C-alpha positions in Angstrom: 103.8 106.2 115.4 102.1 106.5 112.0 101.2 103.5 110.0 103.4 102.2 107.2 101.7 101.6 103.9 102.2 101.4 100.1 101.1 104.1 97.8 100.4 103.9 94.1 100.6 107.3 92.3 99.4 108.1 88.7 100.0 110.7 86.1 96.3 110.9 85.2 93.2 110.8 87.3 91.6 108.4 84.9 94.4 105.9 85.4 94.0 106.1 89.2 90.3 105.4 88.9 90.8 102.6 86.4 93.4 101.0 88.7 91.1 101.2 91.6 88.4 99.3 89.7 90.9 96.6 88.5 92.7 96.1 91.9 89.7 96.3 94.3 88.5 92.7 93.7 92.0 91.4 94.8 93.4 94.1 97.1 91.8 96.4 99.6 92.7 99.8 98.3 91.8 103.3 99.6 91.6 106.3 97.4 93.5 109.3 98.9 95.1 112.5 97.9 98.6 112.2 96.8 101.1 113.3 99.4 102.6 116.8 99.0 106.1 115.3 98.7 105.0 113.4 95.6 103.1 116.2 93.9 104.4 115.2 90.5 101.4 112.9 90.1 97.7 113.7 89.2 96.7 114.2 92.8 94.8 110.9 93.3 96.6 107.9 94.8 95.7 104.4 96.0 96.8 103.4 99.5 97.4 99.7 100.3 98.1 98.7 103.9 101.4 96.9 104.5 99.7 93.6 105.4 98.1 93.5 101.9 101.4 94.0 100.0 101.6 90.3 98.9 98.2 90.6 97.2 99.3 93.9 95.6 102.6 92.4 94.4 100.7 89.4 92.9 98.3 91.7 91.1 101.1 93.8 89.7 103.0 90.7 88.6 99.9 89.5 86.9 100.0 92.7 84.9 96.7 94.0 86.0 98.2 97.4 85.6 100.8 98.6 83.0 104.0 99.6 84.7 104.0 102.8 82.7 100.7 103.8 84.4 101.9 104.0 88.0 104.7 104.5 90.5 104.8 102.5 93.7 106.1 103.9 97.0 106.6 102.6 100.5 105.6 105.2 103.1 106.6 105.1 106.8 106.9 107.7 109.5 110.5 108.7 108.4 110.6 108.3 104.7 108.9 107.8 101.3 110.8 105.3 99.2 110.1 104.5 95.6 109.9 100.8 94.9 111.6 99.7 91.7 110.4 96.9 89.5 112.6 93.8 89.1 
């Protein structure tokens, strides 16, 4: 079975790289290519393992990233589900 994880996608590569710099001190992130199913983004995504979601959620609540800059998805072996704010 494949791992389940969270994925942040971005419209611009610069936004993805900036988000990595901002999040890395608080959340272990991995830069990866955007999944083909989500090709509407710039092509660079940030992967956050499921066990680190509380730290990611806290960072997003603390407005380390503007909600207009990213989309957050939950990825598991059967689906990709967009996570909605609020």
